[in-house]
C-alpha positions in Angstrom: -7.5 -54.3 -64.7 -8.0 -51.3 -66.7 -6.2 -48.1 -65.7 -8.4 -45.0 -65.1 -7.4 -41.6 -66.0 -7.6 -38.9 -63.4 -10.7 -37.2 -64.7 -12.7 -40.4 -65.1 -15.1 -41.6 -62.5 -15.5 -45.3 -61.7 -18.8 -46.7 -62.9 -20.9 -48.4 -60.3 -21.7 -52.0 -60.9 -25.2 -53.0 -61.8 -26.1 -54.5 -58.4 -25.2 -51.3 -56.6 -27.1 -49.3 -59.1 -30.2 -51.4 -58.5 -29.9 -51.1 -54.8 -29.8 -47.3 -55.0 -32.9 -47.3 -57.2 -34.9 -49.5 -54.8 -34.3 -47.6 -51.5 -37.2 -45.2 -50.6 -36.1 -41.6 -50.7 -38.3 -40.0 -48.0 -38.2 -42.4 -45.0 -34.6 -43.0 -44.1 -33.4 -39.6 -45.2 -35.9 -37.9 -42.9 -34.8 -40.1 -40.0 -31.2 -39.4 -40.6 -31.9 -35.6 -40.7 -33.9 -35.8 -37.5 -31.1 -37.7 -35.7 -28.5 -35.2 -37.0 -30.7 -32.3 -35.8 -31.1 -33.9 -32.3 -27.3 -34.6 -32.1 -26.6 -31.0 -33.2 -28.9 -29.6 -30.6 -27.3 -31.8 -28.0 -23.9 -30.7 -29.1 -24.9 -27.1 -29.1 -26.4 -27.4 -25.6 -23.3 -29.1 -24.2 -21.1 -26.5 -25.9 -23.3 -23.7 -24.5 -23.0 -25.1 -21.0 -19.3 -25.5 -21.4 -19.0 -21.9 -22.7 -21.1 -20.6 -19.8 -18.9 -22.4 -17.3 -15.8 -20.9 -18.9 -17.4 -17.5 -18.8 -18.1 -17.8 -15.1 -14.6 -19.1 -14.5 -13.1 -16.1 -16.4 -15.4 -13.7 -14.6 -14.3 -15.0 -11.2 -10.7 -14.9 -12.2 -11.1 -11.2 -13.4 -12.7 -10.3 -10.1 -9.9 -12.0 -8.1 -7.3 -10.1 -10.2 -9.2 -6.8 -9.6 -9.3 -7.4 -5.9 -5.6 -8.3 -5.8 -4.8 -5.1 -7.7 -6.9 -3.0 -5.3 -5.1 -4.6 -2.3 -1.8 -3.9 -4.0 -2.7 -0.2 -4.6 -3.8 0.2 -0.9 -0.6 -1.4 0.4 1.5 0.9 -1.9 -0.3 4.0 -0.7 0.2 3.0 2.9 3.9 2.3 2.3 4.4 5.5 0.4 2.7 7.5 3.2 4.8 5.8 5.9 8.0 6.5 3.9 7.0 10.1 3.5 6.4 10.5 7.2 9.7 8.7 8.0 11.5 11.1 5.7 9.9 14.1 7.4 10.9 12.7 10.9 14.5 12.2 9.7 14.8 15.7 8.3 13.3 17.2 11.5 15.7 15.2 13.6 18.7 16.3 11.7 17.8 20.0 12.2 17.2 19.7 15.9 20.9 20.6 16.8 20.5 23.8 14.7 17.4 24.7 16.7 19.3 24.0 20.0 22.2 26.2 18.9 19.9 29.1 18.0 18.3 28.9 21.4 21.8 28.8 23.1 22.8 31.8 21.1 19.8 33.7 22.4 20.6 32.6 26.0 23.8 34.6 25.9 23.5 38.1 27.3 23.8 40.8 24.7 22.4 44.2 24.0 18.7 44.2 23.0 19.1 46.3 19.9 22.0 44.2 18.6 21.4 43.3 14.9 23.0 39.9 15.2 20.6 39.0 18.1 17.6 40.2 16.1 18.7 38.0 13.1 19.1 35.0 15.4 15.6 35.6 16.9 14.1 35.8 13.5 15.8 32.6 12.4 14.7 30.8 15.5 11.1 32.0 15.0 11.3 30.8 11.4 12.6 27.4 12.5 9.8 27.1 15.1 7.2 28.0 12.5 8.5 25.3 10.2 8.5 22.7 13.0 5.0 23.7 13.9 3.8 23.1 10.3 5.4 19.7 10.4 3.6 18.9 13.7 6.8 18.9 15.8 6.2 19.9 19.4 8.7 20.1 22.3 8.4 17.7 25.2 8.0 20.0 28.2 7.5 18.0 31.4 9.3 20.0 34.0 7.8 19.1 37.4 5.8 16.1 36.1 6.5 12.5 36.9 9.3 10.9 34.9 8.2 9.0 31.8 10.9 6.8 30.2 8.9 6.8 26.9 9.5 10.5 26.6 12.6 11.2 28.6 16.1 9.9 29.3 17.2 10.4 32.9 20.8 11.4 32.9 21.2 12.9 36.3 19.7 12.6 39.8 18.5 15.7 41.6 18.5 16.4 45.3 15.4 15.5 47.4 14.8 19.2 47.9 14.5 19.7 44.1 10.9 18.4 44.1 8.7 15.4 44.7 10.3 12.0 44.3 10.2 10.6 40.8 9.6 14.0 39.1 11.6 15.9 36.5 13.4 18.7 38.3 15.5 20.0 35.3 15.6 19.7 31.5 19.1 19.5 30.2 18.1 19.1 26.5 14.7 19.5 25.1 13.0 16.5 23.6 10.6 16.7 20.6 7.7 14.7 19.3 6.3 14.6 15.7 2.6 13.7 16.1 2.7 10.9 18.5 6.2 9.7 17.7 9.2 10.8 19.8 11.9 12.0 17.5 14.3 12.9 20.3 13.9 12.0 24.0 14.4 14.9 26.5 17.5 14.6 28.7 16.4 15.3 32.2 17.4 15.4 35.8 15.1 13.4 38.0 14.4 13.6 41.8 15.3 10.2 43.3 12.5 8.1 44.9 
């Protein structure tokens, strides 16, 4: 067999050449083109349906991610607000003994024009103003029925101190911040 050089093309044999010349040009080529167009349209329609399905899937996934993020943001806002409120309650609780001591200092008899007394009164007023801004209120239930949610009974009074089951003396003030008790009142209760 004769070797061919790289740039040479093989020559078709005569039978193949004749077959090419005898086939009609218009008929089969048009049929092939029509079949290719139909297949292309079918492929395009299938691809379009697949792409539309993927687009819907991605849209649903994006909506789920957005909803998850919104829920995450709301939870974090709630947790942050709770932590802030808890911090305020903790600080208010820590300063309650200072408030008690200021009230005790004013309970001691001294001259009305005393500068020290005036300074303590001003400090106590300032502390009460700060507590008022924070929403801290004293629990004042003297003469009312004992409530274990607000008070700790540490002593029993005498029957002549009041009606049975009522608070007859407050030994240490209790305080609430909003609806949360930050310190229960220590009270003396008339026995039942």
